[in-house]
C-alpha positions in Angstrom: 7.0 -10.5 -5.4 7.2 -13.0 -8.3 10.6 -14.7 -7.8 10.5 -18.2 -6.3 14.2 -18.1 -5.2 15.4 -15.7 -2.5 19.1 -14.8 -2.3 20.3 -13.7 1.1 23.3 -11.4 1.2 24.9 -10.0 4.3 26.8 -6.8 4.6 28.6 -6.9 8.0 29.6 -3.2 8.2 29.5 -0.7 11.0 31.8 1.9 9.4 28.9 4.2 8.9 27.6 4.0 12.5 28.6 5.9 15.6 28.5 2.7 17.8 30.2 -0.6 17.2 28.5 -3.9 16.9 26.0 -3.6 14.0 28.5 -5.5 11.8 27.3 -8.6 13.7 23.7 -7.9 12.6 23.8 -10.3 9.6 25.1 -13.2 11.8 22.4 -12.4 14.4 19.7 -12.5 11.8 21.0 -15.8 10.4 21.2 -17.3 13.9 17.5 -16.2 14.4 16.6 -18.6 11.6 15.9 -16.5 8.5 16.8 -19.2 6.0 14.6 -21.8 7.6 11.7 -19.4 8.1 11.7 -18.5 4.4 12.0 -22.2 3.3 8.9 -22.8 5.5 7.0 -20.3 3.3 7.8 -22.4 0.2 10.8 -20.5 -1.2 14.0 -21.8 -2.5 16.7 -20.0 -0.5 20.3 -19.4 -1.3 22.6 -17.8 1.2 25.3 -15.9 -0.8 27.4 -15.2 2.2 28.7 -11.7 3.0 30.0 -8.8 1.0 33.7 -8.1 1.9 34.0 -5.3 4.4 37.2 -3.8 5.9 37.3 -3.5 9.7 37.5 0.1 11.1 40.9 -0.9 12.6 42.2 -1.5 9.0 40.6 1.5 7.4 41.4 5.2 7.2 38.7 7.4 8.9 39.3 10.2 6.4 37.3 13.4 6.8 35.5 13.9 10.1 32.6 15.2 8.0 32.0 11.8 6.4 33.9 9.2 8.4 35.3 6.1 6.5 33.6 7.3 3.3 36.2 5.7 1.0 35.7 2.2 2.5 32.0 2.6 2.7 31.9 3.6 -1.0 34.1 0.6 -1.9 31.8 -1.8 0.1 28.7 -0.2 -1.6 30.3 -0.8 -5.0 30.8 -4.5 -4.2 27.2 -4.7 -2.9 25.8 -2.9 -6.0 27.4 -5.4 -8.3 26.2 -8.4 -6.3 22.7 -7.1 -6.0 22.5 -6.4 -9.7 23.7 -9.9 -10.5 21.2 -11.5 -8.1 18.3 -9.5 -9.5 19.5 -10.3 -13.1 19.2 -14.0 -12.3 15.5 -13.4 -11.4 16.1 -14.0 -7.7 14.7 -11.8 -5.0 17.5 -10.1 -3.0 17.2 -10.0 0.8 20.0 -7.8 2.2 21.0 -8.1 5.8 22.8 -5.1 7.5 25.0 -3.8 8.8 24.5 0.0 9.2 22.1 1.8 6.9 24.8 3.3 4.8 24.6 0.0 2.8 21.2 1.2 1.5 23.0 3.3 -1.1 24.7 0.2 -2.5 21.6 -1.9 -2.5 19.5 0.7 -4.2 22.3 1.3 -6.7 22.3 -2.4 -7.6 18.5 -2.5 -8.1 18.6 0.7 -10.1 21.3 -0.7 -12.4 19.2 -3.9 -12.8 16.0 -1.9 -13.6 17.8 0.3 -16.1 19.0 -2.9 -17.9 15.3 -3.6 -18.5 14.5 0.0 -19.4 12.5 0.2 -16.2 12.4 2.4 -13.1 12.6 1.5 -9.4 10.4 2.8 -6.6 11.6 3.1 -3.0 10.0 2.9 0.4 12.4 3.8 3.3 11.1 2.9 6.8 13.2 4.6 9.4 13.1 6.7 12.6 15.6 9.0 10.9 15.5 10.8 7.6 19.0 9.7 6.5 19.1 12.9 4.5 22.2 14.5 5.9 25.3 15.5 3.9 28.8 16.0 5.0 28.0 19.7 5.3 25.0 19.2 7.6 25.7 16.0 9.6 26.4 16.7 13.3 28.3 13.5 13.7 29.9 12.7 10.3 28.4 9.2 10.5 27.6 8.1 6.9 24.6 6.0 8.0 22.8 9.3 8.3 23.4 10.0 4.6 22.3 7.1 2.4 18.9 8.4 1.3 20.4 11.8 0.5 22.9 9.9 -1.7 20.2 8.0 -3.4 18.4 11.3 -4.3 21.6 12.9 -5.5 22.3 15.2 -2.5 24.8 13.1 -0.5 28.6 12.6 -0.7 29.7 12.6 -4.3 31.2 9.1 -4.4 27.9 7.6 -3.2 25.5 9.6 -5.3 27.1 8.3 -8.5 27.0 4.6 -7.5 24.3 3.6 -10.0 25.7 5.7 -12.9 22.6 7.9 -12.9 21.8 10.7 -10.5 19.4 10.5 -8.7 19.2 6.7 -8.5 15.5 6.8 -7.8 13.1 9.6 -8.9 12.1 11.5 -5.7 8.4 11.3 -6.7 8.8 7.5 -6.4 10.6 7.7 -3.0 8.7 7.5 0.2 10.0 7.9 3.8 7.8 6.3 6.4 8.0 6.5 10.2 10.3 9.4 10.8 10.4 11.0 14.2 14.0 12.3 14.7 15.2 14.7 12.0 18.3 16.9 12.5 17.6 20.6 12.3 19.9 21.2 9.3 18.6 18.1 7.6 14.9 19.3 7.5 15.3 21.7 4.6 16.9 18.9 2.5 14.0 16.6 3.3 11.5 19.3 2.2 13.5 20.3 -0.9 14.0 16.7 -2.1 10.6 16.2 -3.6 10.0 12.8 -2.0 6.9 11.9 0.0 7.2 11.7 3.8 4.9 10.1 6.4 5.9 10.9 10.0 4.9 9.1 13.1 2.1 11.7 13.5 0.7 10.7 10.1 0.7 7.1 11.2 -0.9 8.0 14.5 -3.6 10.1 12.8 -4.3 8.0 9.7 -3.3 4.5 10.7 -0.6 2.3 9.1 -2.8 0.7 6.4 -3.7 4.1 4.9 -0.1 5.3 5.1 1.4 2.2 3.5 -1.2 2.1 0.7 -0.4 5.7 -0.2 3.3 4.9 0.1 3.0 2.0 -2.3 0.9 4.1 -4.7 3.6 6.8 -4.9 6.5 4.3 -5.2 4.7 2.3 -7.8 3.7 5.2 -10.2 5.6 4.5 -13.4 8.0 2.0 -11.9 8.5 -1.7 -12.4 8.8 -2.6 -8.7 9.6 -1.4 -5.2 12.7 -1.8 -3.0 11.8 -1.8 0.7 14.5 -0.6 3.1 13.6 -1.3 6.7 15.7 0.2 9.6 15.0 -1.7 12.9 15.1 1.6 14.8 11.8 2.5 13.1 10.3 0.4 15.9 9.9 1.6 19.4 12.9 0.6 21.6 10.6 -1.4 23.8 10.1 -3.8 20.8 13.6 -3.5 19.3 16.2 -2.7 21.9 19.2 -3.9 19.8 19.7 -0.8 17.7 22.4 1.8 17.8 20.2 4.9 17.6 16.9 4.2 19.5 14.2 6.8 19.6 11.1 6.6 21.8 7.7 6.7 20.2 8.3 4.4 17.3 6.3 1.7 15.5 4.5 -0.9 17.6 5.0 -4.6 17.0 1.7 -4.9 15.1 2.2 -1.6 13.1 5.6 -2.9 11.9 4.1 -6.3 10.9 1.2 -4.5 9.2 3.5 -2.3 7.2 5.3 -5.4 5.9 2.1 -7.3 5.2 0.6 -4.5 3.2 3.8 -4.1 1.3 3.9 -7.8 0.6 0.2 -7.9 -0.4 0.9 -5.2 -3.1 2.9 -7.7 -5.2 5.3 -4.9 -6.1 8.3 -5.7 -4.0 11.4 -6.7 -6.0 14.0 -6.5 -3.2 14.2 -6.0 0.6 16.8 -5.0 3.1 16.7 -5.0 6.9 19.4 -3.1 8.8 20.8 -1.7 12.0 20.4 -4.9 14.2 23.1 -4.5 16.9 23.5 -7.7 18.9 25.8 -6.0 21.4 22.9 -3.8 22.5 20.2 -6.5 22.2 18.4 -8.7 24.7 18.8 -12.5 23.9 18.7 -11.7 20.1 15.1 -10.5 20.3 15.7 -7.7 17.8 17.1 -10.1 15.3 14.3 -12.5 15.9 11.8 -9.7 15.2 13.7 -8.8 12.1 13.2 -12.3 10.8 9.5 -12.1 11.6 9.2 -8.9 9.7 11.0 -10.2 6.6 8.6 -13.2 6.6 5.6 -10.9 6.9 6.8 -9.0 3.8 7.3 -12.2 1.9 4.0 -13.9 2.5 3.5 -15.2 6.0 0.0 -14.6 7.3 -2.0 -15.5 10.3 -4.3 -17.8 8.4 
């Protein structure tokens, strides 16, 4: 992390999710004080507003195998362009979701920026789910279960091509951390992809520090920086109740902070997104407040 200016960009989209409400996530995170907390850390902070997103009521659902794919793709194209512009201005993008389908647009933007410098991007994806479904394997047709597959060239065609190069990130520089709920037809795609995976069992057995240091090493090899995509459902629902797809047995409060602290200590982060905060399902905005805490841990806040 070298940039002194942070650019916040919201993506208020719930088109990729099966439950409504996550489109209010960026507002909830702003209400939780993200701009003030980052200013406290010494950064100059610019809030770039929100990427334009159509409401489901004004959008065509399209195929049941990949619902609202056309509008999700259009939103990710707008997000890609804004992220590439922000990074090109030597600012650090902090992207607020929205459902996790936005990850394809964020990574595309950072991949485009890196390619303009003849460099490569690494990726750490922290999530309860693998997000490696395709329209052929998804049991729900919800595109928020497909963004990592798209980044690695295995997802819906319109999303895989967002960065102009397929895959957007080399699988050997892609690391999935914290998974504990993987669909049965998704598993072969995870194994076939060539990316590194650390399940909750790995974290239980080895500890978060060892897992994150390995993740950073894999994502850093031959790359000029790492994008960290953090889904709030990676946490245990007792810590983050305001998510649409909660799964028991997730990261503890301290494990999540430690993951962000180790990532921040590496000095390799070039962008960050935090997604899937659903205020409709939350308790007094506590999930958004925790999201802000985690962002600050990744960007330099320490106990002493």
